[in-house]
SEDOLUM-212911 format. One record per atom (N, C-alpha, C, O): residue number from 1; atom name; x, y, z. Coordinates in nm, 3 decimals, decimal comma. Example, Ala and Ser with C-alpha at 12.3 -4.5 7.8 and 13.67 -1.06 7.14 Angstrom:
BEGIN
NODE;pos;site;X;Y;Z
NODE;1;N;1,319;-0,569;0,780
NODE;1;CA;1,230;-0,450;0,780
NODE;1;C;1,320;-0,330;0,780
NODE;1;O;1,424;-0,332;0,846
NODE;2;N;1,285;-0,225;0,708
NODE;2;CA;1,367;-0,106;0,714
NODE;2;C;1,290;0,003;0,787
NODE;2;O;1,341;0,114;0,804
END
This chain:
BEGIN
NODE;pos;site;X;Y;Z
NODE;1;N;-1,892;0,880;-0,686
NODE;1;CA;-1,797;0,776;-0,647
NODE;1;C;-1,675;0,782;-0,738
NODE;1;O;-1,688;0,794;-0,860
NODE;2;N;-1,559;0,774;-0,679
NODE;2;CA;-1,436;0,778;-0,758
NODE;2;C;-1,417;0,644;-0,827
NODE;2;O;-1,406;0,540;-0,762
NODE;3;N;-1,414;0,647;-0,960
NODE;3;CA;-1,406;0,524;-1,038
NODE;3;C;-1,263;0,478;-1,064
NODE;3;O;-1,236;0,358;-1,062
NODE;4;N;-1,173;0,571;-1,087
NODE;4;CA;-1,039;0,536;-1,132
NODE;4;C;-0,936;0,528;-1,021
NODE;4;O;-0,827;0,474;-1,041
NODE;5;N;-0,968;0,582;-0,904
NODE;5;CA;-0,870;0,589;-0,797
NODE;5;C;-0,933;0,554;-0,664
NODE;5;O;-1,050;0,584;-0,639
NODE;6;N;-0,855;0,490;-0,580
NODE;6;CA;-0,897;0,468;-0,443
NODE;6;C;-0,825;0,571;-0,358
NODE;6;O;-0,702;0,578;-0,357
NODE;7;N;-0,902;0,650;-0,286
NODE;7;CA;-0,847;0,755;-0,201
NODE;7;C;-0,902;0,733;-0,061
NODE;7;O;-1,023;0,722;-0,043
NODE;8;N;-0,812;0,726;0,037
NODE;8;CA;-0,860;0,704;0,173
NODE;8;C;-0,939;0,826;0,221
NODE;8;O;-0,925;0,935;0,167
NODE;9;N;-1,020;0,804;0,323
NODE;9;CA;-1,112;0,908;0,369
NODE;9;C;-1,040;1,035;0,414
NODE;9;O;-1,087;1,146;0,388
NODE;10;N;-0,926;1,020;0,481
NODE;10;CA;-0,851;1,137;0,527
NODE;10;C;-0,801;1,220;0,409
NODE;10;O;-0,816;1,342;0,408
NODE;11;N;-0,743;1,155;0,311
NODE;11;CA;-0,693;1,226;0,193
NODE;11;C;-0,808;1,290;0,116
NODE;11;O;-0,796;1,403;0,070
NODE;12;N;-0,920;1,218;0,103
NODE;12;CA;-1,035;1,273;0,033
NODE;12;C;-1,086;1,398;0,104
NODE;12;O;-1,121;1,496;0,039
NODE;13;N;-1,091;1,394;0,236
NODE;13;CA;-1,135;1,509;0,314
NODE;13;C;-1,043;1,629;0,293
NODE;13;O;-1,089;1,742;0,279
NODE;14;N;-0,913;1,603;0,290
NODE;14;CA;-0,817;1,711;0,265
NODE;14;C;-0,834;1,770;0,125
NODE;14;O;-0,826;1,891;0,107
NODE;15;N;-0,857;1,683;0,027
NODE;15;CA;-0,877;1,730;-0,111
NODE;15;C;-1,003;1,815;-0,122
NODE;15;O;-1,004;1,918;-0,189
NODE;16;N;-1,109;1,771;-0,056
NODE;16;CA;-1,233;1,848;-0,057
NODE;16;C;-1,211;1,985;0,006
NODE;16;O;-1,259;2,086;-0,046
NODE;17;N;-1,138;1,989;0,117
NODE;17;CA;-1,106;2,117;0,181
NODE;17;C;-1,026;2,207;0,087
NODE;17;O;-1,051;2,327;0,081
NODE;18;N;-0,931;2,149;0,014
NODE;18;CA;-0,851;2,228;-0,080
NODE;18;C;-0,937;2,283;-0,193
NODE;18;O;-0,918;2,398;-0,234
NODE;19;N;-1,029;2,205;-0,243
NODE;19;CA;-1,118;2,251;-0,350
NODE;19;C;-1,204;2,366;-0,298
NODE;19;O;-1,220;2,467;-0,366
NODE;20;N;-1,259;2,350;-0,178
NODE;20;CA;-1,341;2,456;-0,119
NODE;20;C;-1,259;2,582;-0,100
NODE;20;O;-1,307;2,692;-0,126
NODE;21;N;-1,136;2,567;-0,053
NODE;21;CA;-1,048;2,683;-0,032
NODE;21;C;-1,016;2,751;-0,166
NODE;21;O;-1,017;2,874;-0,175
NODE;22;N;-0,987;2,672;-0,268
NODE;22;CA;-0,958;2,728;-0,400
NODE;22;C;-1,075;2,811;-0,452
NODE;22;O;-1,057;2,925;-0,495
NODE;23;N;-1,193;2,755;-0,447
NODE;23;CA;-1,309;2,827;-0,498
NODE;23;C;-1,334;2,955;-0,419
NODE;23;O;-1,373;3,057;-0,475
NODE;24;N;-1,312;2,950;-0,288
NODE;24;CA;-1,332;3,069;-0,206
NODE;24;C;-1,229;3,177;-0,238
NODE;24;O;-1,263;3,294;-0,254
NODE;25;N;-1,102;3,137;-0,246
NODE;25;CA;-0,995;3,234;-0,268
NODE;25;C;-0,988;3,286;-0,412
NODE;25;O;-0,966;3,405;-0,434
NODE;26;N;-1,008;3,198;-0,508
NODE;26;CA;-0,990;3,235;-0,648
NODE;26;C;-1,117;3,285;-0,716
NODE;26;O;-1,112;3,365;-0,809
NODE;27;N;-1,231;3,238;-0,669
NODE;27;CA;-1,356;3,271;-0,736
NODE;27;C;-1,457;3,338;-0,644
NODE;27;O;-1,567;3,375;-0,686
NODE;28;N;-1,419;3,354;-0,517
NODE;28;CA;-1,509;3,413;-0,416
NODE;28;C;-1,642;3,339;-0,409
NODE;28;O;-1,748;3,399;-0,391
NODE;29;N;-1,635;3,207;-0,425
NODE;29;CA;-1,754;3,122;-0,416
NODE;29;C;-1,738;3,025;-0,301
NODE;29;O;-1,633;2,962;-0,286
NODE;30;N;-1,842;3,012;-0,221
NODE;30;CA;-1,839;2,914;-0,114
NODE;30;C;-1,903;2,786;-0,165
NODE;30;O;-2,020;2,784;-0,204
NODE;31;N;-1,825;2,679;-0,165
NODE;31;CA;-1,876;2,549;-0,206
NODE;31;C;-1,907;2,468;-0,082
NODE;31;O;-1,836;2,475;0,018
NODE;32;N;-2,013;2,393;-0,089
NODE;32;CA;-2,044;2,299;0,017
NODE;32;C;-1,965;2,171;-0,004
NODE;32;O;-1,895;2,155;-0,104
NODE;33;N;-1,977;2,081;0,092
NODE;33;CA;-1,905;1,954;0,083
NODE;33;C;-1,946;1,873;-0,040
NODE;33;O;-1,860;1,814;-0,106
NODE;34;N;-2,074;1,870;-0,071
NODE;34;CA;-2,121;1,792;-0,186
NODE;34;C;-2,067;1,847;-0,317
NODE;34;O;-2,020;1,771;-0,401
NODE;35;N;-2,073;1,977;-0,334
NODE;35;CA;-2,022;2,039;-0,458
NODE;35;C;-1,872;2,014;-0,472
NODE;35;O;-1,823;1,985;-0,581
NODE;36;N;-1,798;2,024;-0,361
NODE;36;CA;-1,654;1,999;-0,366
NODE;36;C;-1,626;1,853;-0,396
NODE;36;O;-1,534;1,822;-0,472
NODE;37;N;-1,704;1,762;-0,339
NODE;37;CA;-1,687;1,619;-0,367
NODE;37;C;-1,715;1,589;-0,513
NODE;37;O;-1,641;1,513;-0,576
NODE;38;N;-1,819;1,647;-0,568
NODE;38;CA;-1,851;1,625;-0,710
NODE;38;C;-1,741;1,680;-0,800
NODE;38;O;-1,710;1,621;-0,903
NODE;39;N;-1,682;1,793;-0,761
NODE;39;CA;-1,569;1,849;-0,837
NODE;39;C;-1,450;1,754;-0,830
NODE;39;O;-1,386;1,728;-0,932
NODE;40;N;-1,422;1,702;-0,711
NODE;40;CA;-1,312;1,606;-0,695
NODE;40;C;-1,336;1,483;-0,781
NODE;40;O;-1,245;1,436;-0,849
NODE;41;N;-1,458;1,430;-0,779
NODE;41;CA;-1,489;1,311;-0,859
NODE;41;C;-1,473;1,339;-1,008
NODE;41;O;-1,422;1,255;-1,081
NODE;42;N;-1,515;1,457;-1,053
NODE;42;CA;-1,499;1,492;-1,194
NODE;42;C;-1,351;1,495;-1,232
NODE;42;O;-1,310;1,435;-1,332
NODE;43;N;-1,271;1,565;-1,151
NODE;43;CA;-1,128;1,576;-1,180
NODE;43;C;-1,063;1,438;-1,180
NODE;43;O;-0,986;1,405;-1,270
NODE;44;N;-1,094;1,358;-1,078
NODE;44;CA;-1,031;1,226;-1,065
NODE;44;C;-1,073;1,133;-1,179
NODE;44;O;-0,991;1,058;-1,231
NODE;45;N;-1,199;1,138;-1,216
NODE;45;CA;-1,248;1,043;-1,317
NODE;45;C;-1,222;1,088;-1,461
NODE;45;O;-1,197;1,005;-1,548
NODE;46;N;-1,226;1,217;-1,485
NODE;46;CA;-1,215;1,266;-1,624
NODE;46;C;-1,078;1,323;-1,660
NODE;46;O;-1,034;1,308;-1,774
NODE;47;N;-1,010;1,388;-1,566
NODE;47;CA;-0,886;1,458;-1,597
NODE;47;C;-0,761;1,385;-1,548
NODE;47;O;-0,661;1,380;-1,618
NODE;48;N;-0,767;1,328;-1,429
NODE;48;CA;-0,649;1,266;-1,369
NODE;48;C;-0,590;1,154;-1,456
NODE;48;O;-0,468;1,142;-1,462
NODE;49;N;-0,672;1,071;-1,523
NODE;49;CA;-0,610;0,967;-1,606
NODE;49;C;-0,514;1,022;-1,711
NODE;49;O;-0,414;0,958;-1,743
NODE;50;N;-0,544;1,138;-1,765
NODE;50;CA;-0,454;1,200;-1,863
NODE;50;C;-0,319;1,232;-1,799
NODE;50;O;-0,213;1,201;-1,855
NODE;51;N;-0,322;1,293;-1,681
NODE;51;CA;-0,198;1,327;-1,612
NODE;51;C;-0,122;1,202;-1,570
NODE;51;O;0,001;1,198;-1,576
NODE;52;N;-0,196;1,100;-1,528
NODE;52;CA;-0,134;0,973;-1,491
NODE;52;C;-0,061;0,913;-1,612
NODE;52;O;0,053;0,869;-1,601
NODE;53;N;-0,129;0,912;-1,726
NODE;53;CA;-0,067;0,856;-1,847
NODE;53;C;0,055;0,936;-1,889
NODE;53;O;0,152;0,878;-1,939
NODE;54;N;0,052;1,067;-1,871
NODE;54;CA;0,171;1,148;-1,899
NODE;54;C;0,286;1,108;-1,808
NODE;54;O;0,401;1,100;-1,852
NODE;55;N;0,257;1,083;-1,682
NODE;55;CA;0,359;1,039;-1,587
NODE;55;C;0,417;0,904;-1,625
NODE;55;O;0,538;0,883;-1,615
NODE;56;N;0,331;0,814;-1,669
NODE;56;CA;0,378;0,682;-1,713
NODE;56;C;0,468;0,697;-1,835
NODE;56;O;0,572;0,631;-1,844
NODE;57;N;0,429;0,782;-1,929
NODE;57;CA;0,510;0,806;-2,049
NODE;57;C;0,645;0,865;-2,012
NODE;57;O;0,748;0,824;-2,065
NODE;58;N;0,645;0,963;-1,921
NODE;58;CA;0,771;1,024;-1,876
NODE;58;C;0,861;0,920;-1,810
NODE;58;O;0,981;0,918;-1,833
NODE;59;N;0,802;0,834;-1,727
NODE;59;CA;0,880;0,730;-1,659
NODE;59;C;0,938;0,633;-1,762
NODE;59;O;1,052;0,589;-1,749
NODE;60;N;0,859;0,598;-1,864
NODE;60;CA;0,905;0,507;-1,969
NODE;60;C;1,025;0,567;-2,043
NODE;60;O;1,125;0,499;-2,067
NODE;61;N;1,014;0,693;-2,078
NODE;61;CA;1,124;0,759;-2,148
NODE;61;C;1,250;0,765;-2,061
NODE;61;O;1,360;0,741;-2,110
NODE;62;N;1,235;0,795;-1,932
NODE;62;CA;1,347;0,803;-1,840
NODE;62;C;1,416;0,667;-1,828
NODE;62;O;1,538;0,657;-1,839
NODE;63;N;1,336;0,562;-1,807
NODE;63;CA;1,392;0,427;-1,792
NODE;63;C;1,458;0,383;-1,922
NODE;63;O;1,565;0,321;-1,920
NODE;64;N;1,396;0,414;-2,035
NODE;64;CA;1,454;0,377;-2,165
NODE;64;C;1,591;0,442;-2,184
NODE;64;O;1,684;0,379;-2,234
NODE;65;N;1,603;0,568;-2,145
NODE;65;CA;1,732;0,636;-2,156
NODE;65;C;1,836;0,572;-2,065
NODE;65;O;1,951;0,557;-2,105
NODE;66;N;1,796;0,534;-1,945
NODE;66;CA;1,890;0,471;-1,852
NODE;66;C;1,934;0,333;-1,904
NODE;66;O;2,050;0,294;-1,886
NODE;67;N;1,844;0,261;-1,968
NODE;67;CA;1,880;0,131;-2,024
NODE;67;C;1,981;0,149;-2,138
NODE;67;O;2,076;0,072;-2,151
NODE;68;N;1,960;0,252;-2,220
NODE;68;CA;2,057;0,281;-2,325
NODE;68;C;2,193;0,313;-2,266
NODE;68;O;2,295;0,271;-2,320
NODE;69;N;2,195;0,387;-2,154
NODE;69;CA;2,322;0,419;-2,087
NODE;69;C;2,392;0,292;-2,043
NODE;69;O;2,514;0,282;-2,053
NODE;70;N;2,317;0,194;-1,993
NODE;70;CA;2,375;0,067;-1,948
NODE;70;C;2,435;-0,008;-2,066
NODE;70;O;2,545;-0,063;-2,054
NODE;71;N;2,366;-0,011;-2,179
NODE;71;CA;2,418;-0,082;-2,294
NODE;71;C;2,547;-0,020;-2,349
NODE;71;O;2,628;-0,088;-2,411
NODE;72;N;2,565;0,109;-2,326
NODE;72;CA;2,687;0,175;-2,371
NODE;72;C;2,809;0,128;-2,289
NODE;72;O;2,922;0,151;-2,330
NODE;73;N;2,787;0,063;-2,176
NODE;73;CA;2,895;0,014;-2,094
NODE;73;C;2,953;-0,117;-2,148
NODE;73;O;3,060;-0,160;-2,105
NODE;74;N;2,882;-0,180;-2,244
NODE;74;CA;2,933;-0,304;-2,304
NODE;74;C;3,068;-0,280;-2,369
NODE;74;O;3,092;-0,174;-2,428
NODE;75;N;3,155;-0,380;-2,359
NODE;75;CA;3,287;-0,370;-2,421
NODE;75;C;3,298;-0,462;-2,538
NODE;75;O;3,402;-0,468;-2,604
END
């Protein structure tokens, strides 16, 4: 079960298909639906939060720079 993210069934199905395709093309391994789902859950629960936090940090830095630009308009 995905703990950190809510993913609709259609998107989850597409992600599972992508994982299965990746393993087949890159590793010549055929994954079943359960193995692909468990891989998706691992990535979403253990790795995705790191990438999400990086995105939040990048957004914070971008907004902070724009706010500084606004303050430079003061006369």
